[in-house]
Each structure stands twice: as structure tokens, then as C-alpha cells.
N, CA and C atoms as a LAMMPS dump frame, in Angstrom:
ITEM: TIMESTEP
0
ITEM: NUMBER OF ATOMS
255
ITEM: BOX BOUNDS ff ff ff
-5.0000000000000000e+02 5.0000000000000000e+02
-5.0000000000000000e+02 5.0000000000000000e+02
-5.0000000000000000e+02 5.0000000000000000e+02
ITEM: ATOMS id mol type element x y z
1 1 1 N -421.461 -216.719 311.992
2 1 2 C -422.56 -217.515 311.206
3 1 3 C -423.023 -218.593 312.258
4 2 1 N -424.397 -218.763 312.413
5 2 2 C -424.719 -219.741 313.217
6 2 3 C -424.806 -221.054 312.656
7 3 1 N -424.378 -222.194 313.412
8 3 2 C -424.404 -223.323 312.894
9 3 3 C -425.683 -224.038 312.826
10 4 1 N -425.697 -224.987 311.748
11 4 2 C -427.133 -225.501 311.713
12 4 3 C -427.009 -226.845 312.756
13 5 1 N -427.957 -227.009 313.282
14 5 2 C -428.184 -228.154 314.371
15 5 3 C -428.564 -229.237 313.729
16 6 1 N -427.772 -230.347 313.888
17 6 2 C -428.09 -231.561 313.279
18 6 3 C -429.384 -232.005 313.265
19 7 1 N -430.049 -232.076 312.134
20 7 2 C -431.525 -232.427 311.851
21 7 3 C -432.527 -231.582 312.54
22 8 1 N -432.18 -230.518 313.203
23 8 2 C -433.002 -229.743 314.076
24 8 3 C -434.134 -229.159 313.288
25 9 1 N -433.872 -228.683 312.034
26 9 2 C -434.797 -227.876 311.305
27 9 3 C -435.393 -228.744 309.92
28 10 1 N -434.615 -229.742 309.777
29 10 2 C -434.828 -230.595 308.668
30 10 3 C -436.039 -231.651 308.874
31 11 1 N -437.252 -231.507 308.474
32 11 2 C -438.043 -232.673 308.542
33 11 3 C -438.191 -233.199 307.341
34 12 1 N -437.526 -234.288 307.226
35 12 2 C -437.338 -235.147 306.077
36 12 3 C -438.863 -235.807 305.768
37 13 1 N -439.377 -235.429 304.544
38 13 2 C -440.562 -235.956 304.257
39 13 3 C -440.553 -236.465 302.75
40 14 1 N -441.316 -237.562 302.497
41 14 2 C -441.137 -238.328 301.397
42 14 3 C -441.53 -237.271 300.11
43 15 1 N -442.292 -236.301 300.277
44 15 2 C -442.853 -235.553 299.135
45 15 3 C -441.839 -234.228 298.812
46 16 1 N -440.767 -234.004 299.571
47 16 2 C -439.913 -233.039 299.331
48 16 3 C -438.515 -233.531 299.561
49 17 1 N -437.821 -233.326 298.458
50 17 2 C -436.381 -233.782 298.436
51 17 3 C -435.606 -233.076 299.51
52 18 1 N -434.62 -233.662 300.071
53 18 2 C -433.728 -233.207 301.229
54 18 3 C -432.936 -232.088 300.805
55 19 1 N -432.443 -232.012 299.474
56 19 2 C -431.707 -230.915 298.945
57 19 3 C -432.578 -229.62 299.051
58 20 1 N -433.978 -229.899 298.702
59 20 2 C -434.873 -228.805 298.59
60 20 3 C -435.22 -228.251 300.065
61 21 1 N -435.14 -229.053 300.932
62 21 2 C -435.453 -228.694 302.318
63 21 3 C -434.303 -227.995 302.908
64 22 1 N -432.955 -228.23 302.471
65 22 2 C -431.802 -227.545 302.759
66 22 3 C -431.857 -226.253 302.317
67 23 1 N -432.099 -226.166 301.08
68 23 2 C -432.143 -224.878 300.29
69 23 3 C -433.163 -223.96 300.856
70 24 1 N -434.336 -224.454 301.27
71 24 2 C -435.396 -223.679 301.897
72 24 3 C -434.996 -223.247 303.164
73 25 1 N -434.22 -224.102 304.023
74 25 2 C -433.721 -223.645 305.244
75 25 3 C -432.678 -222.461 305.08
76 26 1 N -431.716 -222.649 304.169
77 26 2 C -430.823 -221.55 304.036
78 26 3 C -431.548 -220.27 303.514
79 27 1 N -432.589 -220.362 302.789
80 27 2 C -433.301 -219.146 302.369
81 27 3 C -434.085 -218.491 303.479
82 28 1 N -434.555 -219.367 304.425
83 28 2 C -435.328 -218.84 305.591
84 28 3 C -434.282 -218.146 306.562
85 29 1 N -433.059 -218.621 306.614
86 29 2 C -431.916 -217.916 307.463
87 29 3 C -431.592 -216.528 306.743
88 30 1 N -431.412 -216.723 305.508
89 30 2 C -431.298 -215.347 304.84
90 30 3 C -432.322 -214.223 304.991
91 31 1 N -433.642 -214.828 304.899
92 31 2 C -434.763 -213.903 304.963
93 31 3 C -434.741 -213.359 306.498
94 32 1 N -434.471 -214.131 307.606
95 32 2 C -434.353 -213.77 308.791
96 32 3 C -433.2 -212.898 309.258
97 33 1 N -432.192 -212.798 308.401
98 33 2 C -431.05 -211.918 308.545
99 33 3 C -429.852 -212.501 309.31
100 34 1 N -430.005 -213.968 309.286
101 34 2 C -428.886 -214.728 309.974
102 34 3 C -427.726 -214.759 309.104
103 35 1 N -427.943 -214.728 307.753
104 35 2 C -426.963 -214.674 306.714
105 35 3 C -427.122 -213.343 305.917
106 36 1 N -426.223 -212.393 305.891
107 36 2 C -426.195 -211.232 305.474
108 36 3 C -425.8 -211.038 303.955
109 37 1 N -426.398 -210.082 303.297
110 37 2 C -426.006 -210.049 301.866
111 37 3 C -424.356 -209.915 301.732
112 38 1 N -423.683 -210.517 300.782
113 38 2 C -422.176 -210.466 300.505
114 38 3 C -421.47 -211.015 301.617
115 39 1 N -421.967 -211.806 302.58
116 39 2 C -421.52 -212.516 303.615
117 39 3 C -421.586 -213.984 303.321
118 40 1 N -420.394 -214.792 303.773
119 40 2 C -420.522 -216.106 303.631
120 40 3 C -421.501 -217.013 304.216
121 41 1 N -421.974 -218.082 303.677
122 41 2 C -422.851 -218.82 304.494
123 41 3 C -422.031 -220.109 304.677
124 42 1 N -422.462 -221.05 305.535
125 42 2 C -421.471 -222.133 305.981
126 42 3 C -420.844 -222.857 304.778
127 43 1 N -419.753 -223.313 304.677
128 43 2 C -419.153 -224.089 303.86
129 43 3 C -419.888 -225.423 303.412
130 44 1 N -419.624 -226.004 302.362
131 44 2 C -420.126 -227.441 302.286
132 44 3 C -419.768 -228.431 303.258
133 45 1 N -418.592 -228.376 303.617
134 45 2 C -418.26 -229.258 304.599
135 45 3 C -418.749 -229.074 305.703
136 46 1 N -419.078 -227.834 306.381
137 46 2 C -419.766 -227.55 307.537
138 46 3 C -421.249 -227.98 307.484
139 47 1 N -421.886 -227.681 306.437
140 47 2 C -423.342 -228.172 306.073
141 47 3 C -423.479 -229.616 306.189
142 48 1 N -422.46 -230.443 305.519
143 48 2 C -422.497 -231.957 305.412
144 48 3 C -422.284 -232.23 306.988
145 49 1 N -421.35 -231.833 307.675
146 49 2 C -420.945 -231.96 309.009
147 49 3 C -422.302 -231.785 310.024
148 50 1 N -422.879 -230.642 309.879
149 50 2 C -423.866 -230.375 310.585
150 50 3 C -425.464 -230.83 310.444
151 51 1 N -425.657 -231.148 309.223
152 51 2 C -426.999 -231.642 308.82
153 51 3 C -426.861 -233.261 308.779
154 52 1 N -425.876 -233.892 308.415
155 52 2 C -425.707 -235.203 308.246
156 52 3 C -426.034 -235.601 306.774
157 53 1 N -426.286 -234.653 306.015
158 53 2 C -426.575 -234.982 304.668
159 53 3 C -425.309 -235.279 303.804
160 54 1 N -425.588 -235.935 302.641
161 54 2 C -424.289 -236.256 301.625
162 54 3 C -423.912 -234.974 301.094
163 55 1 N -422.498 -235.065 300.768
164 55 2 C -422.04 -233.814 300.117
165 55 3 C -422.668 -233.562 298.798
166 56 1 N -423.162 -234.659 298.008
167 56 2 C -423.768 -234.231 296.769
168 56 3 C -425.1 -233.878 297.016
169 57 1 N -425.757 -234.028 298.196
170 57 2 C -427.093 -233.425 298.346
171 57 3 C -426.808 -231.896 298.665
172 58 1 N -425.83 -231.683 299.507
173 58 2 C -425.558 -230.234 299.889
174 58 3 C -425.126 -229.427 298.577
175 59 1 N -424.463 -230.14 297.691
176 59 2 C -423.892 -229.416 296.552
177 59 3 C -425.045 -228.983 295.604
178 60 1 N -426.066 -229.938 295.688
179 60 2 C -427.442 -229.787 294.857
180 60 3 C -428.15 -228.741 295.297
181 61 1 N -428.207 -228.58 296.692
182 61 2 C -429.023 -227.342 297.326
183 61 3 C -428.28 -226.287 297.114
184 62 1 N -426.994 -226.057 297.112
185 62 2 C -426.242 -224.666 296.782
186 62 3 C -426.342 -224.567 295.24
187 63 1 N -426.309 -225.413 294.343
188 63 2 C -426.302 -225.255 293.112
189 63 3 C -427.92 -224.545 292.716
190 64 1 N -428.872 -225.175 293.289
191 64 2 C -430.175 -224.487 293.238
192 64 3 C -430.219 -223.223 293.616
193 65 1 N -429.652 -222.678 294.845
194 65 2 C -429.643 -221.374 295.226
195 65 3 C -428.889 -220.676 294.424
196 66 1 N -427.594 -221.023 293.756
197 66 2 C -427.022 -220.271 292.582
198 66 3 C -427.849 -220.069 291.586
199 67 1 N -428.562 -221.012 291.065
200 67 2 C -429.267 -220.93 289.977
201 67 3 C -430.394 -219.842 290.056
202 68 1 N -431.002 -219.834 291.423
203 68 2 C -432.074 -218.799 291.618
204 68 3 C -431.583 -217.28 292.011
205 69 1 N -430.171 -217.413 292.075
206 69 2 C -429.638 -215.986 292.287
207 69 3 C -429.635 -215.508 293.792
208 70 1 N -430 -216.609 294.524
209 70 2 C -429.92 -216.254 296.1
210 70 3 C -428.552 -216.458 296.722
211 71 1 N -427.602 -217.124 296.147
212 71 2 C -426.124 -216.948 296.516
213 71 3 C -425.178 -217.009 295.462
214 72 1 N -424.113 -216.699 295.567
215 72 2 C -422.951 -216.845 294.425
216 72 3 C -421.837 -217.422 295.165
217 73 1 N -421.135 -218.033 294.149
218 73 2 C -419.785 -218.633 294.693
219 73 3 C -418.599 -217.912 294.138
220 74 1 N -417.479 -217.864 295.047
221 74 2 C -416.18 -217.45 294.531
222 74 3 C -415.225 -218.531 294.759
223 75 1 N -414.465 -219.082 293.66
224 75 2 C -413.706 -220.252 293.823
225 75 3 C -412.532 -219.884 294.986
226 76 1 N -412.375 -220.83 295.811
227 76 2 C -411.345 -220.666 296.993
228 76 3 C -411.716 -219.855 298.026
229 77 1 N -412.845 -219.131 298.049
230 77 2 C -413.446 -218.344 299.007
231 77 3 C -414.824 -218.771 299.687
232 78 1 N -415.503 -219.4 298.933
233 78 2 C -416.837 -219.919 299.473
234 78 3 C -418.053 -219.501 298.732
235 79 1 N -419.176 -219.744 299.456
236 79 2 C -420.549 -219.25 298.938
237 79 3 C -421.148 -217.951 299.807
238 80 1 N -421.584 -217.058 299.243
239 80 2 C -421.948 -215.903 299.737
240 80 3 C -423.4 -215.488 299.322
241 81 1 N -424.092 -214.749 300.26
242 81 2 C -425.371 -214.213 300.02
243 81 3 C -425.292 -213.187 298.862
244 82 1 N -426.241 -213.47 297.997
245 82 2 C -426.258 -212.363 296.881
246 82 3 C -426.891 -211.04 297.43
247 83 1 N -426.299 -209.955 297.072
248 83 2 C -427.036 -208.707 297.242
249 83 3 C -428.436 -208.503 296.736
250 84 1 N -429.162 -207.801 297.535
251 84 2 C -430.626 -207.374 297.126
252 84 3 C -430.621 -207.065 295.568
253 85 1 N -431.485 -207.477 294.852
254 85 2 C -431.674 -206.908 293.436
255 85 3 C -432.369 -205.448 293.316
């Protein structure tokens, strides 16, 4: 997994919530093939550390991606990229 560089890709703007920007970044990395289907994405803790965002913001981004079917979570194992539909 490639680490997120602190703030390198997140351009915080007033009109787009930070959780949405993080979710979009993760989707871009999935589309680019950096995160493969059925493979883990960085943990909540890693995303918090590497982006500087709060844990609740990271959780909201991951919840949004789960709701969209982009990722799925397995308790105790992490969050994984969903297989193509």
C-alpha cells in the first residue's frame, strides 16, 4: 500500500467537506490501481496519521465508501476494496 502523504493531495476548500475529499482520494487511488479489489486499504489509524484529519472525519469517509459499495469492512481485519460488480 502506498502511504498518503500528509495533505499532499487534499486541497481543503470550503465548499467540499474534508471527509468527501478523502473519500474521493481513496476512490481515485482505487481507479488508478493503487488499491486492488479484495485488498486492504490503509487502516483508519494510518489515514488519521498520514492525512492529519480527525478519526471521526476518516470514519465518515470510510462509511460513505461502504455505503456506495466501493469498500467493505471485516471486523478485526480492516477495510478492503470491493470486487468489481
